[in-house]
C-alpha positions in Angstrom: -0.1 -0.2 0.2 1.4 3.4 -0.8 1.1 5.9 2.3 1.8 9.1 0.3 -1.3 8.3 -2.8 -3.0 5.4 -1.6 -5.8 3.5 -3.8 -9.0 5.1 -2.1 -8.0 8.4 -3.4 -6.9 7.3 -7.0 -10.3 6.3 -8.5 -10.6 8.2 -11.4 -8.3 10.3 -13.9 -6.9 13.0 -11.4 -6.1 12.5 -7.5 -8.7 14.0 -5.0 -6.1 16.1 -3.8 -5.4 17.8 -7.1 -9.1 18.8 -7.6 -9.0 20.1 -4.2 -6.2 22.3 -4.8 -8.0 22.8 -8.5 -10.8 24.1 -7.1 -9.5 26.2 -4.7 -11.9 24.4 -2.4 -11.5 25.2 1.8 -10.6 23.0 4.5 -14.6 22.1 5.3 -15.2 21.5 1.3 -11.9 19.4 0.8 -13.0 17.5 3.3 -16.4 16.6 2.1 -14.7 16.0 -1.6 -12.5 13.8 -0.1 -15.1 11.8 2.1 -17.8 11.3 -0.6 -15.1 10.2 -2.9 -13.6 7.5 -1.1 -16.7 6.1 0.6 -17.1 2.4 0.5 -13.7 2.3 -1.3 -10.9 2.1 2.0 -10.6 -1.5 3.5 -10.3 -0.5 6.8 -13.9 1.4 6.7 -17.4 1.2 6.0 -19.0 3.3 3.3 -21.3 4.7 6.2 -18.6 5.6 8.4 -17.3 7.9 5.4 -20.8 9.4 4.4 -21.2 10.2 8.6 -17.7 12.3 7.9 -18.6 13.9 5.1 -21.9 14.8 7.0 -20.4 15.9 10.1 -18.4 18.2 7.5 -21.3 19.2 5.5 -22.6 20.4 8.9 -20.2 22.0 10.1 -20.3 24.4 6.4 -23.6 24.6 7.1 -23.7 26.5 10.5 -20.8 28.5 9.6 -22.6 30.0 6.5 -25.7 30.6 8.1 -23.6 32.3 11.1 -21.7 34.3 8.4 -24.8 35.3 7.0 -27.2 36.7 9.5 -27.4 37.2 13.1 -29.7 34.6 14.2 -30.6 31.2 13.1 -33.6 30.8 10.5 -36.3 28.3 11.7 -35.6 25.4 9.5 -37.9 23.2 12.2 -40.7 22.9 9.0 -38.1 22.1 6.4 -38.3 18.2 5.3 -37.5 15.9 2.6 -39.6 13.1 1.5 -37.5 10.0 1.9 -37.2 8.1 -1.1 -39.2 4.8 0.3 -42.6 6.5 0.7 -42.3 6.6 4.6 -42.6 9.9 6.8 -40.4 12.8 5.8 -37.4 13.8 7.9 -35.9 16.7 9.0 -34.2 18.8 6.1 -31.5 19.9 8.5 -31.0 17.2 11.3 -29.0 18.9 14.4 -27.0 15.6 13.9 -26.8 11.9 13.1 -24.9 9.3 15.3 -24.0 5.9 13.8 -26.1 3.7 15.6 -23.1 1.0 15.8 
């Protein structure tokens, strides 16, 4: 295994960090791209592990954006998205998702 350029970061024609640098993404955005890109490809972690990490970075980015644009957070309690399986709607901005395992 190559520790400098591991396989789980080399899935396409360019490496993830080259894309992050090229797009001039910040720390939070770069980590979102990194974890989404490698989800399910790193032998030592489940896909859900990386998706939850990406979720944590997205959550932090959303909070930072809200804090930067307005002094008080909007009431998002009524915002929801319908799940793909047709069951009850879920909150669009859950406070946090903990892995039950």
